[in-house]
C-alpha positions in Angstrom: -37.8 -2.7 -14.9 -35.6 -2.5 -11.8 -33.8 0.8 -11.1 -30.1 0.7 -10.7 -28.4 2.7 -8.0 -24.8 3.6 -7.2 -23.5 2.2 -3.9 -20.6 3.1 -1.8 -19.6 -0.5 -1.6 -16.1 -0.2 0.0 -15.8 2.7 2.3 -12.2 2.2 3.4 -10.8 1.6 -0.1 -12.9 4.4 -1.6 -12.0 6.8 1.2 -8.3 5.9 0.7 -8.5 6.5 -3.0 -10.4 9.8 -2.8 -8.0 11.0 0.0 -5.0 10.1 -2.1 -6.5 12.0 -5.1 -7.1 15.1 -2.9 -3.4 14.8 -1.8 -2.3 14.6 -5.4 -4.4 17.6 -6.4 -3.0 19.5 -3.4 0.5 18.5 -4.4 -0.1 19.9 -7.9 -1.5 23.1 -6.6 1.4 23.7 -4.2 4.1 22.6 -6.7 4.8 19.5 -4.6 5.6 21.4 -1.5 2.7 19.8 0.4 3.7 16.4 -0.8 7.3 16.9 0.4 6.2 18.4 3.7 3.4 16.0 4.7 3.1 13.0 2.3 6.7 11.8 1.8 8.7 9.8 4.4 12.4 10.6 4.6 15.1 10.8 7.2 14.3 14.0 9.2 15.1 14.9 12.8 13.2 13.0 15.5 12.5 16.3 17.1 10.3 17.2 14.1 6.7 16.2 14.9 6.0 15.8 11.1 8.6 12.9 11.0 6.1 10.7 12.9 3.1 11.9 10.8 4.9 11.2 7.5 5.7 7.7 8.5 2.0 7.0 8.1 0.9 9.6 5.5 3.5 8.8 2.8 1.1 6.2 1.4 -1.3 9.0 0.5 1.2 10.9 -1.6 2.1 10.3 -5.2 4.7 11.9 -7.4 2.4 12.4 -10.4 -0.8 11.3 -12.1 0.7 8.1 -13.6 2.1 7.0 -10.2 -1.4 7.6 -8.6 -3.3 5.8 -11.4 -0.9 2.8 -11.2 -1.5 2.3 -7.5 -5.2 3.3 -7.6 -6.0 0.8 -10.3 -4.7 -2.1 -8.3 -6.3 -0.9 -5.0 -9.7 -0.4 -6.7 -9.4 -3.8 -8.4 -8.4 -5.8 -5.3 -9.6 -3.7 -2.4 -13.4 -4.0 -2.6 -13.2 -7.8 -2.7 -10.8 -7.8 0.2 -12.9 -5.4 2.2 -16.0 -7.5 1.6 -14.2 -10.7 2.7 -12.1 -9.4 5.7 -14.2 -6.3 6.7 -13.4 -2.6 6.7 -11.6 -2.6 10.0 -9.1 -5.3 8.8 -8.4 -3.5 5.5 -7.8 -0.2 7.4 -5.4 -2.1 9.7 -3.6 -3.5 6.7 -3.2 0.0 5.2 -2.1 1.6 8.5 0.3 -1.3 9.3 1.8 -1.3 5.8 2.3 2.5 6.0 3.9 2.3 9.4 6.3 -0.6 8.7 7.4 0.6 5.2 7.8 4.2 6.6 9.8 3.0 9.6 12.0 0.6 7.5 12.7 3.4 5.0 13.5 5.8 7.8 15.9 3.4 9.5 17.7 1.8 6.5 17.6 4.4 3.8 18.8 7.8 5.2 19.0 9.4 1.7 15.8 8.0 0.2 12.3 9.6 0.3 9.3 7.2 0.2 6.1 8.3 -1.4 3.1 6.3 -2.7 0.8 3.4 -2.0 2.7 0.6 -3.7 3.4 -1.2 -0.4 -0.4 -1.3 0.2 -0.8 -2.6 -3.4 1.6 -5.5 -2.7 -0.1 -6.2 0.6 -3.4 -6.4 -1.2 -1.9 -8.6 -4.0 -0.6 -11.2 -1.5 -3.7 -11.0 0.7 -5.9 -11.6 -2.4 -4.1 -15.0 -2.9 -5.7 -16.1 0.4 -9.3 -15.7 -0.6 -9.8 -19.4 -1.3 -7.5 -20.6 1.4 -8.6 -23.5 3.6 -7.1 -24.4 7.0 -4.1 -26.7 6.7 -3.5 -25.8 3.1 -1.2 -23.4 1.3 -2.7 -22.4 -2.0 -0.6 -22.8 -5.1 -1.8 -19.3 -6.2 -0.2 -17.8 -3.1 3.1 -19.6 -3.9 3.0 -18.4 -7.5 2.1 -14.8 -6.6 4.8 -14.7 -3.9 7.4 -16.0 -6.3 6.4 -13.9 -9.3 5.7 -10.5 -7.6 8.1 -10.7 -4.7 10.8 -12.4 -6.7 10.6 -9.6 -9.3 10.9 -7.0 -6.6 14.0 -8.6 -5.0 15.6 -9.0 -8.5 14.9 -5.3 -9.4 16.0 -4.2 -6.0 19.4 -5.9 -6.5 20.0 -5.4 -10.2 17.9 -2.4 -11.4 18.7 1.2 -10.5 15.5 3.3 -10.5 13.4 5.5 -8.3 11.2 2.6 -7.1 11.3 1.4 -3.5 11.3 -2.3 -4.0 11.8 -3.0 -0.3 8.4 -1.3 0.4 6.8 -3.7 -2.1 8.4 -6.7 -0.4 7.4 -5.4 3.1 3.9 -4.8 1.9 3.7 -8.3 0.4 5.0 -9.8 3.7 2.3 -7.8 5.7 -0.4 -9.1 3.3 0.8 -12.6 3.7 0.9 -12.4 7.5 -2.6 -10.9 7.6 -3.9 -13.6 5.2 -2.3 -16.5 7.2 -3.6 -14.9 10.5 -7.1 -14.6 9.3 -7.2 -18.1 8.0 -5.7 -19.5 11.2 -8.4 -17.9 13.2 
């Protein structure tokens, strides 16, 4: 009988999930002060060095357990497959690029909105996943359907629904995932 062993199959995705969990626990233990100080992007003075750090680290922060579980579920479902296909370096680049662009867009366009969570990364992964069976010179119908369904929903909710969700970060994340997917397939 063959012995089974547990493997650390997706270092970037697992590292991101465990780091986000540590940030969530830290947030609970500091009554959200650490989350607001380090893991939430908002319009703060450009003279504050933490402004630049938060543009990247907001993807690690989550408001509560449900917020974390929602994002972690998708990242754990999609991320390992993407990391195996595109490599750890590319997936890390997608996460960092998504964090930077969503943080910067939020800082510039939404002066009164704080951004916290990995949903932009989730949407980047969702759109990037639709490229897994992509061949040169083709646009998969799955990509078109995913783009219409997921991004269409976010645009609709961004215009017609008032809630605490940053639909623009979802759209931006989806665009980044699409660009990376097309870029990898073109090369």
